[in-house]
C-alpha positions in Angstrom: 0.0 0.0 0.0 1.1 3.5 -0.6 2.1 5.4 2.5 -0.6 8.0 1.9 -3.3 5.3 1.9 -1.9 3.9 5.1 -2.0 7.3 6.7 -5.6 7.8 5.4 -6.7 4.5 6.9 -5.1 5.1 10.2 -6.5 8.6 10.4 -10.0 7.4 9.5 -9.7 4.7 12.2 -8.6 7.3 14.7 -11.4 9.7 13.9 -13.9 6.8 13.8 -12.8 5.5 17.2 -13.2 9.0 18.7 -16.6 9.4 17.1 -17.8 6.0 18.3 -16.7 6.7 21.9 -18.5 10.1 22.0 -21.5 9.8 19.8 -21.4 6.7 17.5 -21.5 6.6 13.7 -17.9 5.7 12.8 -19.0 3.7 9.8 -20.1 6.9 8.0 -16.4 7.9 8.1 -14.6 4.6 7.9 -16.5 2.8 5.1 -16.0 5.5 2.5 -12.3 5.6 3.3 -12.1 1.9 2.7 -13.6 2.6 -0.8 -11.1 5.5 -1.2 -8.3 3.0 -0.5 -9.3 1.1 -3.6 -11.1 -1.8 -2.2 -14.1 -3.3 -4.0 -17.4 -2.3 -2.4 -18.2 -5.7 -0.8 -14.6 -6.1 0.4 -14.6 -2.6 1.7 -17.8 -3.3 3.7 -16.4 -6.6 5.1 -13.1 -5.1 6.0 -14.7 -2.1 7.6 -16.8 -4.5 9.8 -13.7 -6.2 11.1 -11.9 -2.9 11.7 -14.6 -1.4 13.9 -15.6 -4.6 15.7 -13.4 -4.0 18.8 -15.3 -0.8 19.4 -18.5 -2.6 19.9 -16.9 -5.2 22.1 -15.1 -2.7 24.4 -18.3 -0.6 24.7 -20.3 -3.7 25.7 -18.2 -4.0 28.9 -17.7 -0.4 29.6 -20.7 -0.4 32.1 -20.5 -3.8 33.8 -23.0 -2.9 36.4 -25.8 -2.9 33.8 -24.9 -6.2 32.1 -28.2 -8.1 31.6 -28.8 -11.4 33.4 -28.1 -14.6 31.4 -31.8 -15.5 31.2 -34.0 -16.9 28.5 -34.9 -13.6 26.9 -31.2 -12.5 26.7 -30.1 -15.8 25.2 -32.9 -15.6 22.6 -31.9 -12.1 21.7 -28.3 -13.2 21.2 -29.4 -16.2 19.0 -31.6 -13.9 16.9 -28.8 -11.4 16.5 -26.2 -14.0 15.5 -28.7 -15.6 13.0 -29.6 -12.2 11.5 -25.9 -11.2 11.2 -25.1 -14.4 9.4 -28.0 -14.0 7.0 -27.1 -10.3 6.3 -23.4 -11.3 5.6 -24.4 -14.1 3.3 -26.8 -11.7 1.4 -23.9 -9.2 1.0 -21.5 -11.8 -0.3 -24.1 -13.1 -2.7 -24.2 -9.7 -4.5 -21.7 -8.9 -7.2 -19.8 -5.7 -6.5 -21.6 -3.9 -9.3 -25.0 -4.5 -7.7 -23.8 -3.5 -4.3 -22.6 -0.2 -5.7 -26.2 0.8 -6.5 -27.6 0.9 -2.9 -24.3 2.3 -1.4 -25.4 6.0 -1.6 -28.9 5.1 -0.2 -27.4 3.0 2.6 -25.0 5.9 3.6 -27.9 8.4 3.4 -30.2 6.1 5.4 -27.6 5.7 8.1 -27.0 9.5 8.2 -30.7 10.1 8.6 -30.9 7.6 11.4 -28.0 9.2 13.1 -29.5 12.7 12.7 -32.9 11.8 14.0 -31.8 9.2 16.7 -33.1 11.3 19.6 -36.5 11.8 18.0 -36.7 8.1 17.0 -36.0 7.0 20.6 -38.6 9.4 22.0 -41.1 8.1 19.5 -40.6 4.5 20.4 -41.0 5.3 24.0 -44.3 7.1 23.4 -45.4 4.2 21.2 -45.1 1.8 24.0 -47.4 4.0 26.2 -47.3 1.5 29.1 -48.2 -1.5 27.0 -46.0 -4.6 27.4 -44.1 -5.3 24.2 -44.9 -8.4 22.2 -42.1 -11.0 22.4 -42.7 -12.2 18.9 -42.9 -8.7 17.5 -39.8 -7.7 19.3 -37.9 -10.8 18.0 -39.0 -10.1 14.5 -37.9 -6.5 14.5 -34.6 -7.5 16.1 -34.1 -10.1 13.3 -34.7 -7.5 10.6 -32.3 -5.1 12.3 -29.7 -7.8 12.7 -29.9 -8.8 9.0 -29.4 -5.1 8.1 -26.4 -5.0 10.5 -24.8 -8.1 8.9 -25.4 -6.6 5.4 -24.1 -3.1 6.0 -24.1 -2.1 9.7 -24.0 1.7 9.6 -26.6 3.0 12.1 -27.2 -0.5 13.6 -26.6 0.9 17.2 -29.2 3.6 16.7 -31.8 1.0 15.4 -31.1 -1.3 18.3 -31.3 1.5 20.8 -34.7 2.4 19.4 -36.0 -1.1 19.5 -34.7 -1.8 23.0 -36.0 1.4 24.5 -39.5 0.3 23.7 -39.1 -2.6 26.1 -37.1 -0.7 28.7 -37.6 3.1 28.4 -36.7 3.8 32.0 -33.0 2.8 32.1 -30.9 4.2 29.2 -27.7 2.7 30.6 -29.2 -0.8 30.5 -30.4 -0.2 27.0 -27.0 1.0 25.8 -25.2 -2.0 27.4 -27.7 -4.5 25.8 -27.4 -2.6 22.5 -23.7 -3.0 22.5 -23.9 -6.7 23.3 -26.3 -7.4 20.5 -24.3 -5.2 18.1 -21.3 -7.3 19.0 -23.1 -10.5 18.4 -24.3 -9.3 15.0 -20.8 -8.1 14.0 -19.0 -11.2 15.2 -21.4 -13.4 13.2 -21.0 -11.3 10.1 -17.2 -10.9 10.5 -16.8 -14.7 10.9 -18.5 -15.2 7.6 -16.4 -12.5 5.9 -13.2 -14.1 7.2 -14.1 -17.6 6.3 -15.0 -16.5 2.7 -11.7 -14.6 2.4 -13.3 -11.2 1.7 -11.3 -9.3 4.3 -8.4 -7.2 3.1 -6.1 -7.5 6.1 -3.4 -4.8 5.3 -6.2 -2.2 5.2 -7.9 -3.6 8.2 -4.7 -3.6 10.3 -4.0 0.1 9.5 -7.5 1.2 10.3 -7.7 -1.0 13.4 -4.6 0.7 14.9 -6.2 4.1 14.4 -9.5 2.9 15.8 -8.0 1.5 19.0 -6.1 4.7 19.6 -9.2 6.7 18.8 -11.3 4.7 21.2 -8.9 5.5 24.0 -8.7 9.2 23.1 -12.4 9.4 22.8 -12.8 7.9 26.2 -11.0 10.9 27.6 -12.6 13.5 25.3 -16.1 12.3 26.2 -15.8 14.2 29.5 -15.0 17.5 27.9 -16.1 17.5 24.2 -19.8 18.2 23.6 -21.4 15.2 21.9 -23.6 17.5 19.9 -20.5 19.0 18.2 -19.4 15.5 17.2 -23.0 14.7 16.0 -23.0 17.8 13.7 -19.6 16.8 12.2 -20.8 13.2 11.6 -24.0 14.3 10.0 -22.2 16.7 7.8 -19.7 14.1 6.7 -22.5 11.5 6.1 -24.4 14.1 4.0 -21.3 14.9 1.9 -20.5 11.2 1.4 -24.1 10.5 0.3 -23.9 13.2 -2.3 -20.5 12.2 -3.5 -21.4 8.6 -4.0 -24.8 9.3 -5.5 -23.0 11.4 -8.1 -20.5 8.6 -8.7 -22.8 5.7 -8.9 -26.2 7.1 -9.9 -25.4 9.9 -12.4 
């Protein structure tokens, strides 16, 4: 790899790690950079999933006090998440690169909108519940759809999971965030395993981005105390909007 590409990947991982620690949404930065590094779209998506996986895993254990009990409901959620991640990954690998190119701008745009309207989405799901107990079958079905999306692309998965889980537990945001991180880890691990077994991961690019992401996660953990999350959100939304326009012009026009 050219030294400039290595620098770009490390820098994207660094920024993505900081963004994930403070506000979430690193994929909106890291996935387009994988494309800029010259990877084919499917390979870029698979490699990006591997590079940002440790962030999910570290975040899952950041608040150990709120880890859910190992009961039937939690085990079912993990099974659904893993199954959905596998299905989404297999769907991605079944697509030729030229077909995956077509929805890329829409996927980035969709993830940007999710990120931009995440607070409103979570408030809406809380009002939707309105004191009624959630349906286990309905909850599992929605989780399955979200997990398939996560295995296929992944950007905005944390936002989707937070909205789903807040319906069942609107009173404890910390518990929702911990469970969200665990389920996102399950989805990502399942998808990443498929990508690795199928040989679709580009390890030199992953290694460069992963080094930056680990450092960024550490730095973000310190900055989260002083840097306003809203500032980071604005930067991420702006970046996602620009990337949507750029890739729409490239692949649609």
